[in-house]
N, C-alpha and C positions, 0 to 999 in steps of 0.2 A: 943461773941461766948461762947459756953459751955465749961466748964473745967472738965466735968465728965470723969471718966476713962472708957476705953473700957474694954469689957470682951473678952480676947484673944481667938482666935480659932486656932486649930492646922492645919498647912498647910501640903501638902503631902511630902515636903522635910524635915519635922521635925522641921521647924521653926514656929514662931507664926506670922501669917499675921497681927494681930492687934498690934503687938509690934514693927513693923518696919516702917521706913519712907515710905510714899506712893510712889509707882511707877506709879499708875494710878489715875487720877483725873476725876471724873464724875460730870457733871453739869446738874441739872434738878430737876424735881419735885418728891415729894412724893404724893400719893393719897391714901385715905382710901377707899378700895374697899368694897362695901356691896354685899356679895355673897349669892346666893341661898343655902339653907341647906337641901332641901328634906323634910322639915317639914311643907310645905305650903308656899304660896306666901307672907305671912305676917311675916315669920320668916327668918331673914337674919343674916349672920355672918360678922362681921367687920374684915377685914384683911388688914394690911398695904401693899400698893403696889405703883404703879407709875412706868412707864417704866424705867427712869434713875435709880431710887432707886433699882429696881429689877436687873438691869444690874450690879450695884455696888455690890449687895449682891452675885450675881452669881460669879463674878470675885473673890470676897474675899473668898467665900467658896472653890473655886478651888485653892486658895493659892496666889493670887496676892494682895499685900498690896495696899489698895484702900482708897481714900478719896472721899466722896460725898460732893460737894458744894451745900447746900440746906438750904432754910429758913423753919424752923419747926414751925407749927402753935401753937398758945398759947391756946390750948383747950385739952380736954381729948384725942381726937384722936391724936393730936400732941405728947402727952406724950407716947402713945403706939408706934407711929412711931419712936420716939427717942430711946425708949427701944429696938425696933427691930434692928435699925441700930447699936447701941452700942453692942448689944448682938451678932451681926454678925462679930464683930471685925473691923468695919469700923473706920477710923481715925476720932476722934471727932472734930478735929480742923475746919472742914468745916461745921459743923452743927450750923447754926445761930438761936438763939431764936428770933422769930418774934412775933409781936403783933397780926397779923391777924389770922383767923381761917384756918383749914385744908381743902384742896380740897377733895370732895367726888365723888365717881363713883358708880352708881348702875349697877351691872352686871347682864345681863340675858343670859342664855346659850341656844344654839340651840341643836337639837337632836344629832348632832355630837360632842358636847362639845365646839363648837366655842362660843366666848364671844362677846357680844355687850354691849356698855357702854352708860349710860346716866349720864352726868357730872353736878355737882353743884360746881362752882369754881370762880364765878365772883369776890369775895372779898378775895380769898385764898392768903395765904402767899407766895406761891411758885414763883410767877412772880412779886413780889413787891420789887425787888432788889433796893437798894438805893445807891447813890454814896459812894464809900469807903467800901462797904460790900464785893464785890468780890476782890480777891487778886491782888495786883499790880504786883507781880511776883511769880513764882513757885519755889519751892525748887529744888536744882540741881538734886536730885534723881528721879524727876518725868519724866517718859518716854512718857506718852501719856495723852491727854485730850480728853474725850469723851463727846459729847453734844447730846441731844436727846429730842424729843417729844414736848409736849405742851409748855414747858418753852422756846423753841426756838421762839415761835410765839406770845406770849402774852406780851403786854407792861405793865409797863415800863421796865421789866426785859429783854425782847428780845433784845433791843438795847444795853444793857450793856453786855449781853452774846456775841453778835456779835462783840462788840469792843474787848472783851478779846480774842476771837478766832482769830480775825484779827491781834492782837498784837502778839500772839504766832505763827501764820503763818509766820509773818515777821521775827521773831527771829529764826525760823527753828530748835529749840532745841528739840521739842517734836512732836510725831505723833498725828495728829488731826484726830479723827474719828467721824462719824456722823451716827445717825439713825433717820430719820425724823419722823417715827412713826406717820403718819398723822392721826389726829382725827378731821374729818370734823365737823363743827358746833361749835367748840370751839377754832378755830385758826384764826378767822377773815375772811376777804374777800378772796375767793378762789384764785383769780388772784394774789393778794398781797402775800398770803401764798406760792403759787407756785413759784413766783419769789424769795422770801426769801429762800426757801428750795434749789433752784438751785444755789443761790449765796453761801450758805453754802457748798453745794456739790463741788463747783468749788475750794474752798480753803482747802477742806478736803483731807487727804491722803488715807483714807479708808472710803467708804460709804457702809453701810448695809441698805437695804430697802426690804420691803415685796413686793410681786406682787401687793398688793392693793395700797401700796405707789406709785409704778410706774404707776399704772393706773390713779392715781390722777395727777402725774407730767406730764405724757405723755399719755393722754387718747386715742390717735389714734394709739399707738404702742403696739406691743406684749411685754411681759415681757423681752424677750431677746433683742429685738431692743431698748426698753427703757433703759435697763441696758447699752447697748453700747452707747446710747446718754449721759447717766450720765458719763460714762468713758471718753467720748470725752471732758467733761468739765475740766478734769484735775486730778481727783483722780487716784492714782496708782493701787488701788484695789477696785473693786466693787463686793459686795456679795448680792445675792438676795435669800430670803426665799420664798418658794412656798407651805407652809403647807405640806400636805400629799404627795406632789410631790417632796419633797426634797429641795435642794439648788443648787445655781449656783454661780461660781466665775469667774470674768473677770479680767485679768491683762496683760497689754502689748501684746494684741492680743491673749493671751491664754484663752480658755474657758473650764472650768471643771465643771461637775455637779455630784452630788451624790444623791442617793435615800434616802428617809426618812426611818428610822428603823421602823419595826412593833411595835406598842404600843397600849395598851388598854387605851383609852383616857378617863380621868375623866373630864378634861376641858383644854382649851388652854390658860388659864390666865398665863401670864408671859413666855410663850414658846419662843417668839421672843426675849424677853429681856435676857433670859437665854442663847439663841444662841449667842447673842451679847457679853455677859460676857465671854462665852467660846472662842469666836474669840480672844478677848483681852488677855485672859489668855494664850492661845496657842502662840500667837505672842510674848507675854512677855517672856515666858519660852524659846523661841527660839532666843531671842536676836534681835527681829525684830521691836522693838519699840524704839524710842529715836532720838538722833541727826542725822541729814541728813536723814530724814524719807523716802523720795522718793527712795533713793538708797537702803535703807534696804529692803523695800517692793518689789523693782524691782527684787530682787534675787529669788523670789518665782517661782520655776518651777512647772510643772503640778503635779508631785508627791507630792510636798509640799502643793499645793492648795487642792489636794484631801484629804490629811491628815488633813489639817485645817478644811475643811468642814465636814469631817467624825467625827472629835471630836465635833464640834459644834452641829451637828444634833443628836449625841448621848446624849449630855447634854439636849437638848430640848426634846428628846424622853422620858427621865426620868421625866422631869418637867410635861409633859402632863398627866402622869399617876397619878398625885397628884392633890388634890384640891388647887386652888389658886397658887400664884407665890412661888413655893417651889423648887428651883434648887438643884441639888445634889452636894455633895463634891466629890473629886477625889476618896476617899476610897469607896464611895457608887457606883461610876461607876465601879470600879474594882469588887465590891461585886456582881454586876449584870452580871458578866461574861465578862465585857469589859476588854481591856488591854490597859489602858492609856500609851502612850509612855513615855519613860524614861524622868524624869524631867531634864530640862536644865536650869541652872542658869548662866547668862552671864552679 
């Protein structure tokens, strides 16, 4: 693993997120996004991305000490990805130098700024986990493990990630969170992928899914009914993002929704990932991640769920005003007229 030093970033509480032991561990891929530039179809901009990496960056920018467990490609794109992650103050201990190349995604944007991706990733480093590369145990200070996206589905890494999550579920010391972030076409047989995603959801304490994810998992159900079906599998909290229609949270029979803030959309790249990072940051600051995870999350009442969703949609709303996956810091939220709630360290 790399021994490079992080470049610390200032968190809202006046401490340095990069200089503290991680409270959040994120598992998943980095992807080099090739984005349109407005200078013609043959002129692209390379921007480090990947759903789990974007979520880790979003949480770190908001002040949660975060480690990304990831295999970094041994090419020029991999060097740019490593530079990004270290520059954001992510704990370098999880960044494994791999021999394989970096995964690529060609993004095309619709008239409304929505992104569609064409992936090049068959030989990429991100899902080539080998025995002994993932940690056998987590540090005592880790409160949550978040797993997401393509790395959940592609072998040989998918089996190893599932084993780590099953182990931590059995120990009961950390909150397990999941964002399936379904990318059809690169996650294998749809029926197998659906079964695997639901298996992950059943052992997660928090599941965040988009309405598109739910349409894949439960094609015959509306988003609300599909969210209820996910909740019935066992997670204490289910959160659904619905683009411009806002977000919905379900927990112990409570259902709360919030509208999406008005925003001038540049593109939607990284919006859902920023939303997820904001969820994790809010829960961390309120002492709702960690040992006995179901009991911690079970205490969320309707007012707290509304605050949680409101914070997450505000973070996503800033992200969509920028090109690429560029989530805000807490200071930037306040500078845009928002009033982030008082930070809580527990």
